[in-house]
N, CA and C atoms as an extended XYZ file, in Angstrom:
540
Properties=species:S:1:pos:R:3:atomname:S:1:resname:S:1:resid:I:1 pbc="F F F"
N        -3.869        4.667     -137.696 N   UNK     1
C        -3.436        3.830     -136.642 CA  UNK     1
C        -2.833        4.597     -135.474 C   UNK     1
N        -2.708        5.993     -135.636 N   UNK     2
C        -2.233        6.904     -134.541 CA  UNK     2
C        -3.182        6.734     -133.399 C   UNK     2
N        -4.430        6.725     -133.540 N   UNK     3
C        -5.436        6.489     -132.492 CA  UNK     3
C        -5.243        5.259     -131.703 C   UNK     3
N        -5.010        4.210     -132.431 N   UNK     4
C        -4.713        2.886     -131.796 CA  UNK     4
C        -3.490        2.970     -131.030 C   UNK     4
N        -2.477        3.614     -131.447 N   UNK     5
C        -1.247        3.639     -130.656 CA  UNK     5
C        -1.412        4.521     -129.418 C   UNK     5
N        -2.231        5.631     -129.495 N   UNK     6
C        -2.455        6.353     -128.345 CA  UNK     6
C        -3.279        5.556     -127.261 C   UNK     6
N        -4.329        4.840     -127.725 N   UNK     7
C        -5.061        3.969     -126.800 CA  UNK     7
C        -4.219        2.874     -126.182 C   UNK     7
N        -3.434        2.159     -127.082 N   UNK     8
C        -2.591        1.063     -126.580 CA  UNK     8
C        -1.623        1.660     -125.569 C   UNK     8
N        -1.018        2.767     -125.828 N   UNK     9
C        -0.076        3.306     -124.989 CA  UNK     9
C        -0.594        3.663     -123.637 C   UNK     9
N        -1.775        4.266     -123.606 N   UNK    10
C        -2.477        4.552     -122.328 CA  UNK    10
C        -2.795        3.349     -121.592 C   UNK    10
N        -3.324        2.310     -122.318 N   UNK    11
C        -3.614        1.016     -121.583 CA  UNK    11
C        -2.391        0.367     -121.035 C   UNK    11
N        -1.303        0.593     -121.601 N   UNK    12
C         0.058       -0.039     -121.030 CA  UNK    12
C         0.661        0.936     -120.078 C   UNK    12
N         0.100        2.023     -119.732 N   UNK    13
C         0.560        2.935     -118.616 CA  UNK    13
C         1.622        3.936     -119.125 C   UNK    13
N         1.738        4.106     -120.417 N   UNK    14
C         2.746        5.089     -120.911 CA  UNK    14
C         2.071        6.453     -120.890 C   UNK    14
N         2.695        7.354     -120.145 N   UNK    15
C         2.022        8.699     -119.844 CA  UNK    15
C         2.141        9.650     -120.967 C   UNK    15
N         3.259        9.637     -121.775 N   UNK    16
C         3.444       10.612     -122.713 CA  UNK    16
C         3.862        9.815     -124.086 C   UNK    16
N         3.196       10.285     -125.188 N   UNK    17
C         3.564        9.797     -126.510 CA  UNK    17
C         3.747       10.954     -127.349 C   UNK    17
N         4.934       10.970     -128.093 N   UNK    18
C         5.297       12.076     -128.885 CA  UNK    18
C         5.277       11.754     -130.375 C   UNK    18
N         5.050       12.643     -131.171 N   UNK    19
C         5.151       12.457     -132.690 CA  UNK    19
C         6.514       12.994     -133.110 C   UNK    19
N         7.136       12.232     -134.044 N   UNK    20
C         8.447       12.716     -134.567 CA  UNK    20
C         8.210       13.618     -135.804 C   UNK    20
N         7.260       13.394     -136.545 N   UNK    21
C         7.042       14.145     -137.747 CA  UNK    21
C         5.982       15.221     -137.553 C   UNK    21
N         6.483       16.443     -137.689 N   UNK    22
C         5.451       17.552     -137.617 CA  UNK    22
C         4.991       17.937     -139.058 C   UNK    22
N         5.970       17.987     -139.991 N   UNK    23
C         5.592       18.081     -141.417 CA  UNK    23
C         6.560       17.442     -142.234 C   UNK    23
N         6.240       17.049     -143.433 N   UNK    24
C         7.047       16.307     -144.338 CA  UNK    24
C         6.292       15.680     -145.497 C   UNK    24
N         6.751       14.517     -145.988 N   UNK    25
C         6.147       13.874     -147.079 CA  UNK    25
C         4.927       13.095     -146.685 C   UNK    25
N         3.959       12.924     -147.624 N   UNK    26
C         2.834       12.178     -147.372 CA  UNK    26
C         1.771       12.861     -146.545 C   UNK    26
N         0.783       12.194     -145.933 N   UNK    27
C        -0.216       12.838     -145.148 CA  UNK    27
C        -0.159       12.290     -143.747 C   UNK    27
N         1.001       11.703     -143.193 N   UNK    28
C         1.072       11.171     -141.907 CA  UNK    28
C         1.556       12.101     -140.868 C   UNK    28
N         1.954       13.281     -141.319 N   UNK    29
C         2.416       14.340     -140.395 CA  UNK    29
C         1.234       15.122     -139.899 C   UNK    29
N         1.521       16.149     -139.053 N   UNK    30
C         0.453       16.899     -138.478 CA  UNK    30
C        -0.035       18.089     -139.353 C   UNK    30
N         0.764       18.770     -140.019 N   UNK    31
C         0.461       19.770     -140.923 CA  UNK    31
C         1.100       19.715     -142.246 C   UNK    31
N         0.554       20.456     -143.279 N   UNK    32
C         1.216       20.359     -144.594 CA  UNK    32
C         2.221       21.506     -144.703 C   UNK    32
N         2.729       21.719     -145.900 N   UNK    33
C         3.788       22.774     -146.137 CA  UNK    33
C         3.309       24.117     -145.939 C   UNK    33
N         1.961       24.358     -145.882 N   UNK    34
C         1.334       25.642     -145.644 CA  UNK    34
C         0.793       25.764     -144.187 C   UNK    34
N         1.167       24.682     -143.364 N   UNK    35
C         0.718       24.631     -141.946 CA  UNK    35
C        -0.715       24.482     -141.818 C   UNK    35
N        -1.302       23.854     -142.853 N   UNK    36
C        -2.776       23.534     -142.701 CA  UNK    36
C        -2.813       22.183     -141.990 C   UNK    36
N        -3.752       21.962     -141.006 N   UNK    37
C        -3.850       20.720     -140.334 CA  UNK    37
C        -4.206       19.527     -141.243 C   UNK    37
N        -3.564       18.430     -141.007 N   UNK    38
C        -3.935       17.152     -141.672 CA  UNK    38
C        -4.608       16.152     -140.672 C   UNK    38
N        -5.074       15.035     -141.253 N   UNK    39
C        -5.919       14.172     -140.346 CA  UNK    39
C        -5.326       13.878     -138.958 C   UNK    39
N        -4.138       13.551     -138.809 N   UNK    40
C        -3.608       13.212     -137.440 CA  UNK    40
C        -3.593       14.439     -136.456 C   UNK    40
N        -3.533       15.624     -137.139 N   UNK    41
C        -3.688       16.826     -136.210 CA  UNK    41
C        -5.080       16.822     -135.687 C   UNK    41
N        -6.193       16.678     -136.449 N   UNK    42
C        -7.454       16.685     -135.963 CA  UNK    42
C        -7.741       15.588     -134.981 C   UNK    42
N        -7.175       14.413     -135.219 N   UNK    43
C        -7.385       13.302     -134.270 CA  UNK    43
C        -6.640       13.652     -132.952 C   UNK    43
N        -5.522       14.234     -133.001 N   UNK    44
C        -4.750       14.609     -131.758 CA  UNK    44
C        -5.532       15.648     -131.008 C   UNK    44
N        -6.153       16.618     -131.702 N   UNK    45
C        -6.840       17.701     -131.106 CA  UNK    45
C        -8.031       17.153     -130.337 C   UNK    45
N        -8.858       16.304     -131.104 N   UNK    46
C       -10.054       15.683     -130.472 CA  UNK    46
C        -9.670       14.859     -129.263 C   UNK    46
N        -8.552       14.089     -129.317 N   UNK    47
C        -8.071       13.270     -128.236 CA  UNK    47
C        -7.782       14.137     -127.010 C   UNK    47
N        -7.056       15.250     -127.287 N   UNK    48
C        -6.661       16.085     -126.113 CA  UNK    48
C        -7.945       16.761     -125.522 C   UNK    48
N        -8.876       17.189     -126.311 N   UNK    49
C       -10.053       17.836     -125.781 CA  UNK    49
C       -11.006       16.814     -124.997 C   UNK    49
N       -11.082       15.640     -125.504 N   UNK    50
C       -12.071       14.707     -124.938 CA  UNK    50
C       -11.697       13.650     -123.977 C   UNK    50
N       -10.360       13.149     -124.112 N   UNK    51
C        -9.956       12.088     -123.312 CA  UNK    51
C        -9.131       12.521     -122.059 C   UNK    51
N        -9.572       12.015     -120.928 N   UNK    52
C        -8.903       12.282     -119.654 CA  UNK    52
C        -7.827       11.300     -119.379 C   UNK    52
N        -7.118       11.461     -118.265 N   UNK    53
C        -5.950       10.559     -117.946 CA  UNK    53
C        -6.294        9.311     -117.363 C   UNK    53
N        -7.450        9.142     -116.773 N   UNK    54
C        -7.743        7.787     -116.123 CA  UNK    54
C        -8.208        6.849     -117.159 C   UNK    54
N        -7.481        5.676     -117.243 N   UNK    55
C        -7.710        4.669     -118.250 CA  UNK    55
C        -8.484        3.524     -117.649 C   UNK    55
N        -9.592        3.165     -118.316 N   UNK    56
C       -10.426        2.076     -117.913 CA  UNK    56
C       -10.392        0.950     -118.875 C   UNK    56
N       -10.968       -0.202     -118.698 N   UNK    57
C       -10.942       -1.387     -119.583 CA  UNK    57
C       -12.166       -1.356     -120.463 C   UNK    57
N       -11.946       -1.584     -121.659 N   UNK    58
C       -13.106       -1.869     -122.646 CA  UNK    58
C       -12.683       -2.987     -123.530 C   UNK    58
N       -13.756       -3.767     -123.973 N   UNK    59
C       -13.389       -4.807     -124.851 CA  UNK    59
C       -14.561       -5.094     -125.852 C   UNK    59
N       -14.242       -5.756     -126.910 N   UNK    60
C       -15.235       -6.106     -127.974 CA  UNK    60
C       -15.361       -7.614     -128.003 C   UNK    60
N       -16.589       -8.099     -128.050 N   UNK    61
C       -16.816       -9.558     -128.172 CA  UNK    61
C       -17.429       -9.861     -129.532 C   UNK    61
N       -17.172      -11.107     -129.917 N   UNK    62
C       -17.727      -11.502     -131.188 CA  UNK    62
C       -16.816      -11.382     -132.380 C   UNK    62
N       -17.405      -11.427     -133.540 N   UNK    63
C       -16.664      -11.378     -134.804 CA  UNK    63
C       -15.858      -10.108     -135.061 C   UNK    63
N       -16.353       -8.963     -134.476 N   UNK    64
C       -15.704       -7.724     -134.720 CA  UNK    64
C       -14.429       -7.467     -133.816 C   UNK    64
N       -14.192       -8.349     -132.986 N   UNK    65
C       -13.094       -7.996     -132.112 CA  UNK    65
C       -11.718       -7.834     -132.700 C   UNK    65
N       -11.530       -8.385     -133.894 N   UNK    66
C       -10.180       -8.256     -134.487 CA  UNK    66
C       -10.163       -6.952     -135.398 C   UNK    66
N       -11.269       -6.395     -135.643 N   UNK    67
C       -11.362       -5.283     -136.628 CA  UNK    67
C       -11.834       -3.959     -135.949 C   UNK    67
N       -12.248       -4.132     -134.657 N   UNK    68
C       -12.722       -2.982     -133.916 CA  UNK    68
C       -11.911       -2.800     -132.707 C   UNK    68
N       -11.111       -1.663     -132.653 N   UNK    69
C       -10.332       -1.398     -131.507 CA  UNK    69
C       -11.074       -0.429     -130.570 C   UNK    69
N       -11.190       -0.644     -129.316 N   UNK    70
C       -11.874        0.181     -128.469 CA  UNK    70
C       -11.128        0.513     -127.240 C   UNK    70
N       -11.177        1.676     -126.741 N   UNK    71
C       -10.436        2.242     -125.549 CA  UNK    71
C       -11.437        2.991     -124.760 C   UNK    71
N       -11.225        3.090     -123.437 N   UNK    72
C       -12.149        3.803     -122.519 CA  UNK    72
C       -11.354        4.584     -121.500 C   UNK    72
N       -11.779        5.854     -121.372 N   UNK    73
C       -11.137        6.733     -120.349 CA  UNK    73
C       -12.216        7.536     -119.653 C   UNK    73
N       -11.866        8.093     -118.545 N   UNK    74
C       -12.654        9.165     -117.999 CA  UNK    74
C       -12.575       10.352     -119.001 C   UNK    74
N       -13.645       11.109     -119.091 N   UNK    75
C       -13.628       12.281     -119.958 CA  UNK    75
C       -12.763       13.377     -119.374 C   UNK    75
N       -12.117       14.149     -120.235 N   UNK    76
C       -11.382       15.341     -119.834 CA  UNK    76
C       -12.381       16.318     -119.291 C   UNK    76
N       -12.246       16.502     -117.986 N   UNK    77
C       -13.215       17.459     -117.278 CA  UNK    77
C       -12.902       18.964     -117.590 C   UNK    77
N       -11.768       19.308     -118.348 N   UNK    78
C       -11.488       20.642     -118.707 CA  UNK    78
C       -12.405       21.048     -119.986 C   UNK    78
N       -13.043       20.020     -120.485 N   UNK    79
C       -13.994       20.386     -121.566 CA  UNK    79
C       -15.195       21.018     -121.063 C   UNK    79
N       -15.661       22.159     -121.552 N   UNK    80
C       -16.801       22.873     -120.908 CA  UNK    80
C       -18.094       22.167     -120.931 C   UNK    80
N       -18.280       21.115     -121.836 N   UNK    81
C       -19.563       20.509     -121.896 CA  UNK    81
C       -19.668       19.267     -120.879 C   UNK    81
N       -18.552       18.826     -120.443 N   UNK    82
C       -18.478       17.517     -119.644 CA  UNK    82
C       -18.074       17.741     -118.199 C   UNK    82
N       -18.305       16.772     -117.438 N   UNK    83
C       -18.001       16.867     -115.951 CA  UNK    83
C       -17.495       15.589     -115.436 C   UNK    83
N       -17.058       15.600     -114.171 N   UNK    84
C       -16.628       14.370     -113.517 CA  UNK    84
C       -17.582       13.335     -113.592 C   UNK    84
N       -17.084       12.090     -113.832 N   UNK    85
C       -18.011       10.885     -113.882 CA  UNK    85
C       -18.428       10.559     -115.385 C   UNK    85
N       -18.184       11.410     -116.269 N   UNK    86
C       -18.451       11.187     -117.633 CA  UNK    86
C       -17.323       10.218     -118.227 C   UNK    86
N       -17.735        9.482     -119.261 N   UNK    87
C       -16.780        8.501     -119.887 CA  UNK    87
C       -16.514        8.851     -121.386 C   UNK    87
N       -15.388        8.605     -121.813 N   UNK    88
C       -15.046        8.785     -123.341 CA  UNK    88
C       -14.587        7.399     -123.798 C   UNK    88
N       -15.444        6.866     -124.729 N   UNK    89
C       -15.024        5.635     -125.404 CA  UNK    89
C       -14.555        6.071     -126.764 C   UNK    89
N       -13.466        5.563     -127.246 N   UNK    90
C       -13.029        5.882     -128.537 CA  UNK    90
C       -12.641        4.516     -129.234 C   UNK    90
N       -13.055        4.514     -130.461 N   UNK    91
C       -12.889        3.287     -131.258 CA  UNK    91
C       -12.486        3.510     -132.729 C   UNK    91
N       -11.837        2.581     -133.233 N   UNK    92
C       -11.298        2.630     -134.557 CA  UNK    92
C       -11.824        1.357     -135.357 C   UNK    92
N       -12.446        1.545     -136.371 N   UNK    93
C       -13.046        0.512     -137.267 CA  UNK    93
C       -12.056        0.079     -138.360 C   UNK    93
N       -11.365       -1.051     -138.342 N   UNK    94
C       -10.476       -1.455     -139.332 CA  UNK    94
C       -11.032       -2.242     -140.389 C   UNK    94
N       -12.375       -2.514     -140.272 N   UNK    95
C       -13.092       -3.442     -141.103 CA  UNK    95
C       -13.689       -2.623     -142.312 C   UNK    95
N       -14.003       -3.357     -143.430 N   UNK    96
C       -14.430       -2.679     -144.608 CA  UNK    96
C       -15.980       -2.544     -144.677 C   UNK    96
N       -16.616       -2.801     -143.540 N   UNK    97
C       -18.105       -2.555     -143.393 CA  UNK    97
C       -18.378       -1.877     -142.123 C   UNK    97
N       -19.532       -1.252     -142.010 N   UNK    98
C       -19.934       -0.525     -140.814 CA  UNK    98
C       -20.055       -1.487     -139.608 C   UNK    98
N       -19.589       -1.121     -138.490 N   UNK    99
C       -19.664       -1.937     -137.304 CA  UNK    99
C       -20.555       -1.251     -136.339 C   UNK    99
N       -21.514       -2.045     -135.728 N   UNK   100
C       -22.355       -1.560     -134.709 CA  UNK   100
C       -22.127       -2.142     -133.427 C   UNK   100
N       -22.250       -1.430     -132.336 N   UNK   101
C       -21.987       -1.980     -130.943 CA  UNK   101
C       -22.836       -1.257     -129.959 C   UNK   101
N       -23.063       -1.883     -128.871 N   UNK   102
C       -23.951       -1.250     -127.750 CA  UNK   102
C       -23.040       -1.058     -126.525 C   UNK   102
N       -23.511       -0.120     -125.711 N   UNK   103
C       -22.898        0.015     -124.411 CA  UNK   103
C       -23.498       -0.971     -123.445 C   UNK   103
N       -22.760       -1.221     -122.427 N   UNK   104
C       -23.201       -2.292     -121.388 CA  UNK   104
C       -24.578       -1.636     -120.765 C   UNK   104
N       -25.360       -2.613     -120.253 N   UNK   105
C       -26.746       -2.272     -119.809 CA  UNK   105
C       -26.728       -1.119     -118.753 C   UNK   105
N       -25.656       -1.003     -117.889 N   UNK   106
C       -25.713        0.031     -116.884 CA  UNK   106
C       -25.522        1.473     -117.478 C   UNK   106
N       -25.143        1.481     -118.731 N   UNK   107
C       -24.946        2.809     -119.432 CA  UNK   107
C       -25.933        3.087     -120.473 C   UNK   107
N       -26.794        2.077     -120.655 N   UNK   108
C       -27.857        2.014     -121.828 CA  UNK   108
C       -28.774        3.339     -121.780 C   UNK   108
N       -29.102        3.805     -120.612 N   UNK   109
C       -29.989        4.993     -120.592 CA  UNK   109
C       -29.260        6.317     -120.539 C   UNK   109
N       -28.068        6.334     -120.839 N   UNK   110
C       -27.251        7.570     -120.753 CA  UNK   110
C       -27.212        8.261     -122.097 C   UNK   110
N       -27.100        9.533     -122.031 N   UNK   111
C       -26.976       10.365     -123.232 CA  UNK   111
C       -25.573       10.303     -123.757 C   UNK   111
N       -25.324       10.143     -125.101 N   UNK   112
C       -24.048       10.025     -125.659 CA  UNK   112
C       -23.879       11.121     -126.719 C   UNK   112
N       -22.748       11.752     -126.691 N   UNK   113
C       -22.264       12.706     -127.745 CA  UNK   113
C       -21.313       12.015     -128.636 C   UNK   113
N       -21.581       11.915     -129.899 N   UNK   114
C       -20.715       11.292     -130.878 CA  UNK   114
C       -19.921       12.284     -131.659 C   UNK   114
N       -18.622       11.901     -131.817 N   UNK   115
C       -17.678       12.685     -132.700 CA  UNK   115
C       -17.135       11.673     -133.659 C   UNK   115
N       -17.787       11.586     -134.825 N   UNK   116
C       -17.328       10.614     -135.816 CA  UNK   116
C       -16.461       11.258     -136.855 C   UNK   116
N       -15.361       10.596     -137.022 N   UNK   117
C       -14.307       11.120     -137.939 CA  UNK   117
C       -14.147       10.164     -139.171 C   UNK   117
N       -14.203       10.616     -140.366 N   UNK   118
C       -14.005        9.880     -141.502 CA  UNK   118
C       -13.330       10.683     -142.691 C   UNK   118
N       -12.737        9.993     -143.535 N   UNK   119
C       -12.064       10.752     -144.684 CA  UNK   119
C       -13.057       11.628     -145.451 C   UNK   119
N       -12.580       12.780     -145.978 N   UNK   120
C       -13.366       13.677     -146.765 CA  UNK   120
C       -12.850       13.702     -148.184 C   UNK   120
N       -13.652       13.641     -149.120 N   UNK   121
C       -13.230       13.778     -150.561 CA  UNK   121
C       -12.990       12.509     -151.261 C   UNK   121
N       -12.644       12.607     -152.544 N   UNK   122
C       -12.527       11.468     -153.383 CA  UNK   122
C       -11.327       10.580     -153.143 C   UNK   122
N       -10.353       11.062     -152.385 N   UNK   123
C        -9.143       10.242     -152.085 CA  UNK   123
C        -9.343        9.232     -150.948 C   UNK   123
N       -10.429        9.224     -150.352 N   UNK   124
C       -10.778        8.166     -149.349 CA  UNK   124
C        -9.699        8.206     -148.241 C   UNK   124
N        -9.195        7.064     -147.974 N   UNK   125
C        -8.166        6.943     -146.889 CA  UNK   125
C        -6.917        7.745     -147.066 C   UNK   125
N        -6.709        8.143     -148.323 N   UNK   126
C        -5.498        8.919     -148.602 CA  UNK   126
C        -5.711       10.408     -148.642 C   UNK   126
N        -6.979       10.784     -148.268 N   UNK   127
C        -7.315       12.200     -148.220 CA  UNK   127
C        -6.550       12.892     -147.194 C   UNK   127
N        -6.247       14.180     -147.459 N   UNK   128
C        -5.621       15.052     -146.491 CA  UNK   128
C        -6.743       15.798     -145.648 C   UNK   128
N        -7.945       15.535     -145.947 N   UNK   129
C        -9.050       16.202     -145.206 CA  UNK   129
C        -9.902       15.118     -144.537 C   UNK   129
N       -10.507       15.528     -143.361 N   UNK   130
C       -11.356       14.629     -142.654 CA  UNK   130
C       -12.666       15.408     -142.322 C   UNK   130
N       -13.679       14.632     -142.120 N   UNK   131
C       -14.982       15.231     -141.626 CA  UNK   131
C       -15.239       14.816     -140.211 C   UNK   131
N       -15.794       15.730     -139.468 N   UNK   132
C       -16.286       15.446     -138.134 CA  UNK   132
C       -17.794       15.578     -138.209 C   UNK   132
N       -18.346       14.474     -137.939 N   UNK   133
C       -19.934       14.413     -138.116 CA  UNK   133
C       -20.467       15.026     -139.374 C   UNK   133
N       -19.797       14.561     -140.469 N   UNK   134
C       -20.147       14.932     -141.777 CA  UNK   134
C       -19.761       16.389     -142.196 C   UNK   134
N       -19.057       17.009     -141.434 N   UNK   135
C       -18.596       18.442     -141.815 CA  UNK   135
C       -16.972       18.477     -141.895 C   UNK   135
N       -16.550       18.871     -143.032 N   UNK   136
C       -15.067       18.858     -143.212 CA  UNK   136
C       -14.418       19.897     -142.328 C   UNK   136
N       -13.439       19.364     -141.594 N   UNK   137
C       -12.728       20.199     -140.757 CA  UNK   137
C       -11.660       21.088     -141.446 C   UNK   137
N       -11.651       22.351     -141.107 N   UNK   138
C       -10.497       23.186     -141.673 CA  UNK   138
C       -10.519       24.475     -140.771 C   UNK   138
N        -9.434       25.086     -140.747 N   UNK   139
C        -9.194       26.280     -139.908 CA  UNK   139
C       -10.207       27.325     -140.356 C   UNK   139
N       -10.627       28.130     -139.420 N   UNK   140
C       -11.520       29.220     -139.802 CA  UNK   140
C       -10.672       30.389     -140.381 C   UNK   140
N        -9.508       30.681     -139.809 N   UNK   141
C        -8.507       31.535     -140.330 CA  UNK   141
C        -7.137       31.038     -139.810 C   UNK   141
N        -6.098       31.782     -139.892 N   UNK   142
C        -4.810       31.388     -139.638 CA  UNK   142
C        -4.661       31.025     -138.130 C   UNK   142
N        -5.487       31.573     -137.314 N   UNK   143
C        -5.367       31.386     -135.846 CA  UNK   143
C        -6.593       30.916     -135.081 C   UNK   143
N        -7.651       30.466     -135.876 N   UNK   144
C        -8.877       30.108     -135.261 CA  UNK   144
C        -9.290       28.648     -135.648 C   UNK   144
N        -9.380       27.767     -134.613 N   UNK   145
C        -9.805       26.455     -134.937 CA  UNK   145
C       -11.317       26.377     -135.117 C   UNK   145
N       -11.854       25.516     -135.914 N   UNK   146
C       -13.299       25.341     -136.131 CA  UNK   146
C       -13.905       24.770     -134.752 C   UNK   146
N       -15.130       24.895     -134.580 N   UNK   147
C       -15.805       24.233     -133.526 CA  UNK   147
C       -15.797       22.748     -133.758 C   UNK   147
N       -15.563       21.994     -132.713 N   UNK   148
C       -15.552       20.500     -132.845 CA  UNK   148
C       -16.902       20.128     -132.276 C   UNK   148
N       -17.890       20.142     -133.086 N   UNK   149
C       -19.282       19.960     -132.572 CA  UNK   149
C       -19.718       18.539     -132.492 C   UNK   149
N       -20.199       18.207     -131.376 N   UNK   150
C       -20.692       16.777     -131.263 CA  UNK   150
C       -22.065       16.540     -131.877 C   UNK   150
N       -22.447       15.291     -131.977 N   UNK   151
C       -23.755       14.963     -132.415 CA  UNK   151
C       -24.379       14.104     -131.287 C   UNK   151
N       -25.410       14.738     -130.645 N   UNK   152
C       -26.004       13.956     -129.493 CA  UNK   152
C       -26.895       12.772     -130.104 C   UNK   152
N       -26.710       11.679     -129.397 N   UNK   153
C       -27.459       10.440     -129.702 CA  UNK   153
C       -28.497       10.205     -128.636 C   UNK   153
N       -29.625        9.628     -129.013 N   UNK   154
C       -30.665        9.285     -128.023 CA  UNK   154
C       -30.104        8.205     -127.140 C   UNK   154
N       -30.579        8.202     -125.805 N   UNK   155
C       -30.223        7.055     -124.891 CA  UNK   155
C       -30.607        5.802     -125.488 C   UNK   155
N       -29.724        4.733     -125.437 N   UNK   156
C       -30.037        3.457     -125.908 CA  UNK   156
C       -29.756        3.276     -127.400 C   UNK   156
N       -29.354        4.282     -128.043 N   UNK   157
C       -29.070        4.161     -129.554 CA  UNK   157
C       -27.822        3.318     -129.676 C   UNK   157
N       -27.878        2.404     -130.725 N   UNK   158
C       -26.636        1.703     -131.030 CA  UNK   158
C       -25.518        2.619     -131.531 C   UNK   158
N       -24.270        2.279     -131.180 N   UNK   159
C       -23.199        3.112     -131.677 CA  UNK   159
C       -22.695        2.453     -133.030 C   UNK   159
N       -22.335        3.265     -133.908 N   UNK   160
C       -21.861        2.698     -135.165 CA  UNK   160
C       -20.687        3.442     -135.671 C   UNK   160
N       -19.758        2.673     -136.376 N   UNK   161
C       -18.567        3.272     -137.037 CA  UNK   161
C       -18.602        2.758     -138.477 C   UNK   161
N       -18.749        3.669     -139.448 N   UNK   162
C       -18.547        3.182     -140.833 CA  UNK   162
C       -17.160        2.598     -141.103 C   UNK   162
N       -17.055        1.929     -142.238 N   UNK   163
C       -15.758        1.267     -142.507 CA  UNK   163
C       -14.646        2.335     -142.470 C   UNK   163
N       -13.533        1.896     -141.903 N   UNK   164
C       -12.242        2.623     -141.939 CA  UNK   164
C       -12.436        4.045     -141.268 C   UNK   164
N       -13.206        4.178     -140.272 N   UNK   165
C       -13.398        5.442     -139.566 CA  UNK   165
C       -13.088        5.227     -138.030 C   UNK   165
N       -13.150        6.343     -137.397 N   UNK   166
C       -13.003        6.275     -135.991 CA  UNK   166
C       -13.928        7.344     -135.289 C   UNK   166
N       -14.156        7.138     -133.998 N   UNK   167
C       -15.047        7.988     -133.336 CA  UNK   167
C       -14.754        8.025     -131.826 C   UNK   167
N       -15.177        9.126     -131.313 N   UNK   168
C       -15.159        9.347     -129.809 CA  UNK   168
C       -16.598        9.375     -129.427 C   UNK   168
N       -17.018        8.694     -128.355 N   UNK   169
C       -18.335        8.722     -127.809 CA  UNK   169
C       -18.268        9.078     -126.378 C   UNK   169
N       -18.847       10.245     -126.028 N   UNK   170
C       -18.770       10.693     -124.700 CA  UNK   170
C       -20.085       10.304     -124.026 C   UNK   170
N       -19.973        9.484     -122.972 N   UNK   171
C       -21.195        9.036     -122.239 CA  UNK   171
C       -21.347        9.955     -121.084 C   UNK   171
N       -22.453       10.799     -121.140 N   UNK   172
C       -22.677       11.842     -120.291 CA  UNK   172
C       -23.457       11.278     -118.963 C   UNK   172
N       -23.127       11.877     -117.860 N   UNK   173
C       -23.736       11.498     -116.578 CA  UNK   173
C       -23.605        9.999     -116.258 C   UNK   173
N       -22.497        9.419     -116.671 N   UNK   174
C       -22.236        7.986     -116.401 CA  UNK   174
C       -21.951        7.783     -114.847 C   UNK   174
N       -21.555        8.714     -114.264 N   UNK   175
C       -21.190        8.645     -112.865 CA  UNK   175
C       -20.370        7.412     -112.430 C   UNK   175
N       -19.466        7.153     -113.242 N   UNK   176
C       -18.525        6.051     -112.954 CA  UNK   176
C       -17.577        6.431     -111.825 C   UNK   176
N       -17.514        5.544     -110.801 N   UNK   177
C       -16.798        5.967     -109.530 CA  UNK   177
C       -15.309        6.168     -109.884 C   UNK   177
N       -14.701        5.554     -110.719 N   UNK   178
C       -13.282        5.808     -111.063 CA  UNK   178
C       -13.047        7.267     -111.673 C   UNK   178
N       -14.154        7.805     -112.115 N   UNK   179
C       -14.023        9.099     -112.724 CA  UNK   179
C       -14.574       10.268     -111.928 C   UNK   179
N       -14.991        9.940     -110.693 N   UNK   180
C       -15.497       10.970     -109.800 CA  UNK   180
C       -14.491       11.490     -108.940 C   UNK   180
């Protein structure tokens, strides 16, 4: 739910959101007792790398609207892969089935980079590990982060989120005026 709170806070105009728990009990803090990153650390890192400060409106229609939370921002132009005018849609699937959704027609022909995050291992939602595009995230060594590699999707592909997962979808060359 940390991703939902980040999105909701941005939508409400709150410029800074801070975490109280750095480490402690459970898996809701950012690092464990050995300073190994936990799921919310990886979420925060992806958010920082992909999401820019300009907030746009996004919504879901139909039966999924109560179980699929979506937020839209201009993309962080400090990311070496992206440029002004790109969009980052991030979404959280609270439903127990995969949800599929489409971009609006004016973005239908754009390339999309997917960053899909889901639990890793037999503990499911209680796991202290997450996968990014089916690869478990872990530090390379004590001071080196792993590559946060996108999965390019073909233009017009439906976007999907498995049950209880979240993802960032960077819409490349969107050329949205608010992001230029």
